N, C-alpha and C positions, 0 to 999 in steps of 0.2 A: 130889561130881563133879571131884576135884581135877584130875587129869589133862584133863578136858573144860574147866576153867576156865581153864587154861594156853594151851590150843588158842584158846578163844574168845577170850582177851587178844590173842595173836598175830594172830588174825583181825580184831578191832577194831582194832587199832594200823595193821595193814596198809591196811583200808578207810578210816580216819581221814585217812591220809597221801594218799589219793587226792582226799578232799573237801577237806582244809585242811592241805596240805604245811608241816610245822615244827611241827604239835602232835601231842600225845601223851595218850592217855587217864592219868588218875591213877587215878579209879575208874570202875567202871560197872556196870550191872546190864543183862542181859538178860532179857526176858520172852517166851517163843516157846510158841505154838501148834504141836506137832507132831501127825504122825500115823504109826503105825506099819505095819509090813508087814500086819498084821491088819486094819487099818482104825479101830484104836482111836485116840482123839485125848487128849490130855493136854497140861497145860502145864508147861513147864519155865523154870527159873531158872537162870542162871548168873551168878556175879559176878566181879570182877577180884581180882587176888590180894590177899592180906593183908585181906580186907573182913571187917567183923564183921556179925554178924546186924542190929544197929541202923543200920549204915550202908546195907545194902540195903533194910531198912524204911523208912526215912529217904527213900532215892532214890526209891523207888517209890510212897511216900507224896506226896513231892512231885510226881512224874510224873501222879498221880491228879489232884491239885489242877490241875494247869497243863490237863489235858485237860477237866477239868470246867469252868474258866473259858473255854477256847476254845469248848466245846459251848454254854455259855450266851451267849458273846458272838455266836455264828452264828444263835443263835434270835432274840435280839433283832434283831439286822440283818435276819433275813428276815421281822421283823414277828412273831414270836411263837410 
């Protein structure tokens, strides 16, 4: 999805400026659940320009570990 990746990069850059002016994305991965006109669901991934497969896998793996840790922390705080 090379053309889509460039469009996503521009959109992410613009959104980031709204959230934290003066910062810019260096690398990013988007993971999206989409639904098409027929009602079929799918997962899409889009990555920043010039990212290798191991960059993408590494970032997704890191995000997964952060989410798992947050989930575990909430369970402990909630008593179990």
